[in-house]
N, C-alpha and C positions, 0 to 999 in steps of 0.2 A: 555244797560241794567244796572240797578242800583245795586250796590254791597250790600250785606246783611248788612254791617255795616252802610251804608248810610240809608237803609230802617229803621233800628232801631233808628237811630238818628232822622229821620223825624217823626217816631212814638212818640218818647219822646217829641218832640216839639208840636205835636198834642195833646197829653195828657195834657201837661202844659197849653195849651190854653183853654182846657175844664175845668180844675180844677185850680182855682187861687192858687198861692203860699201863704202860711200863714207863719208867723214867726215860727222859729224852736221851740219856747217856747209855741206855741199855743196849747190849749187842742183840743181833737177831736171835741168837740162841737163848739169851736171857728173856727176851720178850716171848719166845715160843714156850719156854718153860713156865712162865707166868700164866700163859693161856691154858696150858695143860693142867695147871693146878686148879682151874675152875671149870672142869668138864661138866657139860650138861647135855641132855638128850634133845636133839632137834631132828625133824625129818629132812632127809637129803637124798638126792638121786645117787644110786650106786656108782654110776659112771663118774660122778664128781669125785667120789672117794678113790676110785681106781686111778684116775688121772693125777690126783694129788699125791697118792702113794708113789707113783712112777717119778714125779718131779722131785719129791723128797728124797728118793733113793739116790739121786745125783748129789745131794747135799751131804750125804753120809761120808763123802770123800773130801770134804772141805778141810782147810788148815785149822780152823777154829774148833777146838775140842767141844766147847759148849754147843756150837751150832751142829756139829756131827751128832752129838748125843741127843739133842732136841729133835733133830730131823729123824733119827732112827726111832726114837720113842714115838713120835707122831706117826711115822709110817707104820710102825707096828700096831698102833691103836687103830688106824684106818683099815689095815688088812684084817685085824681081828674082828672089827665091826662088819666086815664083808664076809666073815666066816672062813677066811683063809688063814693058813699057818704062816705067821710072819717070818719064820725061819726056814721056809722052803723056797728055794730059788724059782 
């Protein structure tokens, strides 16, 4: 059986492979753009995608243009994955 500390370590490695590391000085928009550049297919519950799309929609009004663009792009990817038109309210 695997010890709990080894399980957490494996989880951390798995998360790091899903979300590329960005420089410590990267803005949230830059980090999101980096993550979008390395898209890969993984199974996920549709409700998680819907919830994330709703939360990202609020960030499309942020002052930071990079964050707005990354949030809109990510939201659109999520809605498209759900089979929804990202440009229909």
